[in-house]
C-alpha positions in Angstrom: -14.0 -60.0 -0.8 -14.0 -61.0 -4.5 -14.2 -64.7 -5.0 -12.8 -64.6 -8.5 -10.6 -62.6 -10.7 -12.2 -59.6 -12.4 -11.2 -58.6 -15.9 -9.7 -55.3 -14.8 -7.6 -57.1 -12.1 -6.4 -59.7 -14.6 -5.4 -57.1 -17.2 -3.7 -55.0 -14.6 -1.7 -58.0 -13.4 -0.7 -59.0 -17.0 0.4 -55.5 -17.8 2.4 -55.1 -14.7 3.9 -58.6 -14.6 4.7 -59.0 -18.3 6.3 -55.6 -18.5 8.4 -55.9 -15.3 9.1 -59.5 -14.2 9.7 -60.5 -17.8 12.8 -58.2 -17.9 14.4 -60.1 -15.0 13.9 -63.5 -16.5 14.7 -62.7 -20.1 18.0 -61.0 -19.3 19.1 -63.8 -17.0 19.0 -66.4 -19.8 19.4 -64.4 -23.1 23.2 -64.2 -23.1 23.9 -67.9 -22.1 23.4 -69.8 -25.3 24.9 -67.2 -27.8 28.0 -66.5 -25.6 30.4 -67.7 -28.3 28.8 -65.4 -30.9 29.0 -62.4 -28.5 32.6 -63.1 -27.6 33.5 -63.3 -31.3 31.9 -59.8 -31.7 34.0 -58.5 -28.9 37.1 -59.9 -30.6 36.2 -58.6 -34.1 35.5 -55.2 -32.8 38.8 -55.0 -30.9 40.6 -56.2 -34.0 39.0 -53.5 -36.2 40.1 -50.8 -33.7 43.6 -51.9 -32.9 44.7 -54.5 -35.5 45.1 -57.3 -33.0 42.8 -59.8 -31.3 42.0 -59.8 -27.6 44.0 -62.1 -25.3 41.9 -65.1 -24.3 42.0 -64.0 -20.6 40.9 -60.5 -21.5 38.0 -61.9 -23.5 37.0 -64.1 -20.6 37.2 -61.0 -18.3 35.0 -58.9 -20.6 32.5 -61.7 -20.8 32.5 -62.1 -17.0 31.8 -58.4 -16.7 28.9 -58.8 -19.2 27.3 -61.5 -17.1 28.1 -60.2 -13.6 27.0 -56.6 -14.3 23.4 -57.7 -14.3 23.2 -58.8 -10.6 25.3 -55.7 -9.7 22.7 -53.5 -11.4 20.0 -55.5 -9.6 21.6 -54.7 -6.2 21.7 -50.9 -7.1 18.1 -51.1 -8.2 17.0 -52.8 -5.0 18.6 -50.0 -2.9 16.6 -47.2 -4.5 13.2 -48.9 -4.8 12.1 -48.0 -1.3 12.4 -44.3 -2.1 10.7 -44.6 -5.5 7.6 -46.6 -4.3 7.0 -44.0 -1.5 7.5 -40.9 -3.7 6.0 -42.1 -7.0 3.7 -44.9 -5.9 3.8 -48.6 -6.9 2.4 -48.1 -10.4 4.4 -44.9 -10.9 7.6 -46.7 -10.0 6.9 -49.5 -12.5 6.2 -46.9 -15.2 9.4 -45.0 -14.5 11.3 -48.2 -14.5 10.5 -48.8 -18.2 13.2 -46.2 -19.0 15.8 -48.7 -17.6 14.6 -51.3 -20.1 13.9 -49.3 -23.3 17.2 -47.3 -23.3 19.5 -50.3 -23.0 17.4 -52.2 -25.5 18.1 -49.5 -28.0 21.8 -49.4 -27.1 22.2 -53.1 -27.4 20.3 -53.2 -30.7 22.7 -50.7 -32.3 25.9 -52.0 -30.7 26.8 -54.1 -33.7 26.4 -51.2 -36.2 28.2 -48.9 -33.8 30.9 -51.5 -33.4 30.9 -50.9 -29.6 30.8 -53.9 -27.3 31.0 -51.5 -24.4 27.3 -50.6 -25.0 26.4 -54.2 -24.2 28.3 -54.2 -20.9 26.9 -50.8 -19.9 23.4 -51.9 -20.9 23.6 -55.0 -18.7 24.1 -52.7 -15.7 21.1 -50.6 -16.6 19.0 -53.7 -17.2 20.1 -55.0 -13.8 18.8 -51.8 -12.2 15.5 -52.3 -14.0 15.3 -55.9 -12.7 16.2 -54.8 -9.2 13.4 -52.2 -9.1 10.9 -54.5 -10.7 11.6 -57.5 -8.4 10.6 -55.4 -5.4 8.0 -53.0 -6.8 6.0 -55.5 -8.7 5.1 -57.9 -5.9 4.3 -54.9 -3.7 1.9 -53.6 -6.4 0.2 -57.0 -7.0 0.0 -57.8 -3.4 -1.7 -54.5 -2.6 -4.0 -54.7 -5.6 -5.3 -58.2 -4.8 -8.1 -59.2 -2.4 -6.8 -61.4 0.4 -8.3 -64.6 -1.0 -6.4 -64.1 -4.3 -3.2 -62.5 -2.9 -1.3 -65.7 -3.1 -2.2 -66.4 -6.8 -1.4 -62.8 -7.9 1.7 -62.7 -5.7 3.2 -65.7 -7.5 2.8 -63.9 -10.9 6.1 -62.2 -10.3 7.9 -65.5 -10.5 5.6 -66.9 -13.2 6.6 -64.1 -15.5 10.3 -64.3 -14.5 10.2 -68.0 -15.6 8.3 -67.1 -18.8 11.1 -64.5 -19.5 13.8 -67.1 -18.9 12.0 -69.6 -21.2 11.5 -67.2 -24.0 15.1 -66.1 -23.7 16.2 -69.7 -24.1 13.9 -70.2 -27.1 14.9 -66.9 -28.9 18.6 -67.5 -28.3 18.7 -70.9 -30.0 21.1 -70.7 -32.9 18.4 -71.5 -35.4 16.4 -68.5 -34.3 18.3 -65.4 -33.1 21.4 -66.8 -31.3 23.6 -66.4 -34.4 26.0 -63.7 -35.8 23.2 -61.9 -37.6 20.3 -62.1 -35.2 21.9 -61.4 -31.8 21.3 -57.6 -31.9 17.5 -58.2 -32.3 17.7 -60.9 -29.6 19.1 -58.4 -27.1 16.8 -55.6 -28.2 13.6 -57.6 -27.7 13.8 -56.8 -23.9 12.4 -53.3 -24.8 9.1 -54.6 -26.2 7.4 -55.7 -23.0 8.5 -52.4 -21.4 6.9 -50.4 -24.2 3.7 -52.4 -23.9 3.6 -51.7 -20.2 4.3 -48.0 -20.8 1.2 -47.8 -23.1 -1.2 -50.0 -21.0 -0.5 -49.7 -17.3 -1.5 -46.0 -17.0 -5.1 -47.1 -17.7 -5.2 -49.3 -14.5 -5.5 -48.1 -10.8 -2.6 -47.3 -8.5 -2.4 -49.6 -5.4 -5.5 -48.9 -3.3 -3.6 -49.3 -0.1 -1.0 -46.7 -1.2 -3.7 -44.3 -2.3 -5.6 -44.5 1.0 -2.9 -44.9 3.6 -0.3 -42.6 2.1 -2.3 -40.3 -0.1 -5.5 -40.2 2.0 -7.7 -40.2 -1.1 -10.7 -42.3 -0.1 -12.9 -41.5 -3.1 -10.2 -42.6 -5.6 -9.7 -45.8 -3.6 -13.5 -46.5 -3.6 -13.7 -46.1 -7.4 -10.6 -48.3 -7.9 -11.9 -51.0 -5.7 -15.3 -51.1 -7.4 -13.5 -51.6 -10.7 -11.1 -54.2 -9.4 -13.6 -56.2 -7.4 -16.7 -56.0 -9.7 -19.3 -54.6 -7.3 -20.2 -51.3 -5.5 -20.0 -52.2 -1.8 -16.3 -52.1 -1.0 -16.6 -50.5 2.5 -15.5 -53.7 4.3 -12.2 -53.7 2.4 -11.7 -49.9 3.0 -12.3 -50.5 6.7 -9.6 -53.1 6.7 -7.2 -50.5 5.1 -8.2 -47.9 7.8 -7.3 -50.5 10.5 -3.9 -51.0 8.9 -3.5 -47.2 8.8 -4.2 -47.1 12.5 -1.6 -49.8 13.1 1.0 -47.8 11.2 0.4 -44.7 13.4 2.0 -46.8 16.2 4.9 -47.8 14.0 5.5 -44.6 12.1 7.2 -44.6 8.7 10.3 -46.8 8.9 13.6 -46.4 7.2 15.9 -49.3 6.6 18.0 -48.4 9.6 14.9 -48.1 11.8 13.7 -51.4 10.6 16.8 -53.2 12.0 16.2 -51.7 15.4 12.4 -51.9 15.6 11.5 -54.7 17.9 7.9 -55.4 16.7 9.2 -56.4 13.3 12.3 -58.4 14.4 11.1 -61.8 13.3 9.5 -60.5 10.1 12.9 -59.0 9.1 14.7 -62.2 9.9 12.1 -64.1 7.9 12.6 -62.2 4.7 16.4 -62.5 5.0 16.1 -66.3 5.5 13.7 -66.7 2.7 15.8 -64.7 0.2 19.1 -66.2 1.2 17.6 -69.7 1.3 16.2 -69.1 -2.2 19.5 -68.2 -3.7 21.9 -70.2 -1.6 20.0 -73.5 -2.0 21.8 -74.0 -5.2 19.3 -73.1 -8.0 21.9 -71.1 -9.9 24.6 -73.7 -9.3 22.3 -76.4 -10.7 21.8 -74.4 -13.8 25.5 -73.8 -14.0 26.2 -77.6 -13.7 23.3 -78.8 -15.8 25.2 -78.9 -19.2 27.9 -81.1 -17.8 25.3 -83.5 -16.3 23.5 -83.6 -19.6 26.7 -84.4 -21.6 27.7 -87.1 -19.1 24.3 -88.7 -19.7 25.1 -89.0 -23.3 23.4 -85.9 -24.6 25.4 -84.3 -27.5 26.8 -80.9 -26.6 25.1 -79.4 -29.6 21.7 -80.8 -28.4 22.1 -79.8 -24.7 20.5 -76.4 -25.5 17.3 -78.3 -26.3 17.4 -80.2 -23.0 17.8 -76.9 -21.3 14.6 -75.7 -23.1 12.9 -78.9 -21.7 14.0 -77.9 -18.2 12.5 -74.5 -18.9 9.2 -76.2 -19.7 9.3 -78.0 -16.3 10.0 -74.7 -14.7 7.0 -72.9 -16.2 4.6 -75.8 -15.6 5.5 -76.2 -11.9 5.5 -72.4 -11.3 2.0 -72.1 -12.9 0.8 -75.1 -10.8 2.1 -73.3 -7.7 0.2 -70.2 -8.6 -3.1 -72.2 -8.8 -2.6 -74.2 -5.6 -1.0 -71.6 -3.3 -4.4 -70.5 -2.0 -5.5 -74.1 -1.6 -2.5 -75.7 0.2 -1.1 -72.5 1.7 2.4 -70.9 1.7 4.1 -73.1 4.3 3.2 -76.4 2.7 4.6 -75.4 -0.7 7.8 -74.0 0.8 8.4 -77.1 2.9 7.6 -79.5 0.0 9.8 -77.5 -2.4 12.8 -77.4 -0.1 12.3 -81.1 0.7 12.4 -82.0 -3.0 15.4 -79.7 -3.7 17.4 -81.1 -0.8 16.7 -84.7 -1.9 17.7 -83.9 -5.5 21.0 -82.4 -4.3 21.8 -85.5 -2.3 20.9 -87.6 -5.4 23.1 -85.5 -7.6 26.1 -85.9 -5.2 25.7 -89.7 -5.4 25.3 -89.6 -9.2 28.4 -87.5 -9.8 30.5 -89.7 -7.4 29.6 -93.0 -9.0 28.5 -92.4 -12.6 32.0 -93.4 -13.9 31.6 -96.8 -12.4 27.8 -97.2 -12.9 27.1 -95.5 -16.3 23.3 -95.7 -16.1 23.4 -93.3 -13.1 24.1 -90.5 -15.5 20.5 -90.6 -16.6 19.4 -90.4 -13.0 21.5 -87.2 -12.9 19.2 -85.6 -15.5 16.2 -86.7 -13.5 17.7 -85.1 -10.4 18.2 -81.8 -12.2 14.6 -81.8 -13.5 13.4 -82.8 -10.0 15.3 -79.9 -8.4 14.0 -77.4 -10.9 10.4 -78.7 -10.3 10.8 -78.5 -6.5 12.3 -75.0 -6.6 9.5 -73.9 -9.0 6.7 -75.0 -6.7 7.9 -73.4 -3.5 11.2 -71.6 -3.0 11.0 -69.6 -6.2 7.5 -68.2 -6.3 6.2 -68.3 -2.7 8.6 -65.8 -1.0 7.3 -63.1 -3.3 3.9 -63.6 -1.6 5.1 -63.9 1.9 7.4 -60.9 1.9 4.4 -58.7 0.9 2.1 -60.2 3.5 4.2 -60.0 6.6 4.8 -56.2 6.6 2.4 -53.3 6.8 2.4 -50.3 4.5 4.7 -48.2 6.7 7.5 -50.8 6.8 7.0 -52.6 3.4 9.3 -50.3 1.3 12.2 -50.5 3.8 11.6 -54.3 4.1 11.8 -54.7 0.3 15.1 -52.8 0.2 16.5 -55.3 2.6 14.9 -58.2 0.8 16.2 -57.0 -2.6 19.7 -56.4 -1.4 19.9 -59.9 0.2 18.4 -61.4 -3.0 20.9 -59.8 -5.4 23.9 -60.1 -3.1 23.4 -63.8 -2.5 22.8 -64.2 -6.2 26.1 -62.6 -7.0 27.9 -64.6 -4.2 26.8 -68.0 -5.4 27.7 -67.2 -9.0 31.1 -65.9 -8.0 32.0 -68.6 -5.4 30.4 -71.8 -6.7 32.9 -72.5 -9.4 35.7 -72.3 -6.9 33.8 -74.5 -4.4 33.1 -77.0 -7.1 36.7 -77.1 -8.1 37.8 -77.7 -4.5 35.3 -80.4 -3.4 33.6 -81.4 -6.6 30.3 -83.3 -6.2 30.3 -82.8 -2.4 29.4 -79.1 -3.1 25.8 -80.2 -3.5 25.7 -81.5 0.0 26.2 -77.9 1.1 23.1 -76.9 -0.8 21.2 -79.9 0.7 22.1 -78.6 4.2 20.9 -75.1 3.3 17.6 -76.5 2.1 17.2 -78.4 5.4 18.1 -75.4 7.6 15.7 -73.2 5.6 12.9 -75.7 5.9 13.4 -76.0 9.7 13.2 -72.2 10.0 10.0 -72.2 8.0 8.5 -75.0 10.1 9.3 -73.3 13.4 8.8 -69.6 12.7 6.7 -68.7 9.7 2.9 -68.9 10.2 0.4 -69.7 7.5 -0.7 -66.4 6.0 -3.3 -67.5 3.4 -6.7 -65.8 3.8 -5.6 -63.4 6.5 -5.4 -59.6 6.4 -2.1 -57.8 6.7 -3.1 -56.6 10.2 -4.0 -60.2 11.3 -0.7 -61.5 10.1 1.1 -58.7 12.0 -0.7 -59.7 15.1 0.4 -63.3 14.7 4.0 -62.2 14.8 3.4 -60.0 17.8 3.9 -62.7 20.5 7.1 -63.9 18.9 8.4 -60.4 18.8 7.6 -59.8 22.5 5.2 -56.9 22.0 2.0 -56.0 23.8 -1.2 -56.4 21.8 -3.8 -53.8 22.8 -7.3 -54.9 24.0 -9.9 -55.4 21.3 -12.2 -52.4 20.8 -15.9 -53.0 21.3 -16.7 -52.1 17.7 -13.7 -53.5 15.8 -10.3 -54.9 16.5 -7.5 -52.6 17.4 -4.6 -53.0 15.0 -1.8 -51.0 16.7 1.2 -52.6 18.3 3.7 -51.2 20.7 6.6 -52.5 22.6 5.8 -53.1 26.2 9.0 -51.6 27.5 8.8 -48.4 25.6 6.4 -46.3 23.5 6.3 -47.2 19.9 7.1 -43.7 18.6 10.3 -43.7 20.7 11.2 -47.1 19.1 10.7 -46.1 15.5 12.6 -42.8 15.1 
């Protein structure tokens, strides 16, 4: 296995991650700061058409649609990604997905000239589809492209570039740059630039070697791709590992989403990705972001300056996510997840105390800002980036597309739920709402400690075998020449179990 990153592998990762994960992050943050400017555009456009201004409640409804259409589109994208990655390949799916970034970028860029705010709302749905596809296809591509000793580092690139997108969205949307009445069409249209760069660069890099060998059966193409990606000619050991994975899949068969839910040898892998995705979103990261401005203001930060504190939080986010990318192969997946959830849970408890007592102890407000930054740092080192690595590692090629459909659906659905429900919960129980998030952090950490094995440095087949005992399946005897990778349920033949 390659011990260091080769130039081709680095450039392929940059092309794929910048052109795909960036879309997700950028479009999460880009509409937050200039929301007043965009609402004014909605009102002015309506006045020019009908000679009257929008009712305040209608304006709020239109804006809610603008924001909420993005996760809705993400859910739609996650439901079709399994079919796309099987039919078009991992790289092919990423290239096709650029259509869902370039077209809405153009529509949003001309929306002001066309005097049509509907184009913005429609484009947010399409951009959500783009993000939903990218969030599943990209880690699949990077995880299958990387050697096992670098899989953690490359796997975290999905989250690194999501965070970079969020940060650049925060910077560009500052009022002094593009978040103003004249600059916002350019601000929204920028999302098409990374997609265009990927469309021009990614075709020069290899398709996933695993997809090419296991599903396309083209060994010569795989051999050439691996030599370029690894930097030397002898790649037969890695090809043999892929053949073993292919043998294991003959026992499983190709799994659909429905089959996945009834397939006993993957029971705990399926539960694991559901827990990791639900824990990631329900642990309060979006609620913390939602609540951050109020905490900053209570600490004495001027409302007009809170946008710059938000940028500071973005810097913390990027730094900690990059640190995670560099140490995930050193410390392992489990340690980063457990440490991250521990920090997040503690920060939520701290925030609860701050919000309860800051009116009587004014200096506690500053502790509130520290708690927000600590939470962001904790989430960035474990719960945000590491699940992208684990969800690729715990499934074989035959079940990975179906697993990513489930994974994406849980991710976007819980994202939507927390954004929709949190304001009501906060209104009902106030600061105590963060104790709920602390509890979710604790429960997720307990599950990780009890169920999820350490996967660093292991092949996909080895990881599959680790889960076998928990799933209650029989592991065949080792062959004399090499380990057998197939699994079957002891109570019934595997083929009867899959379809």
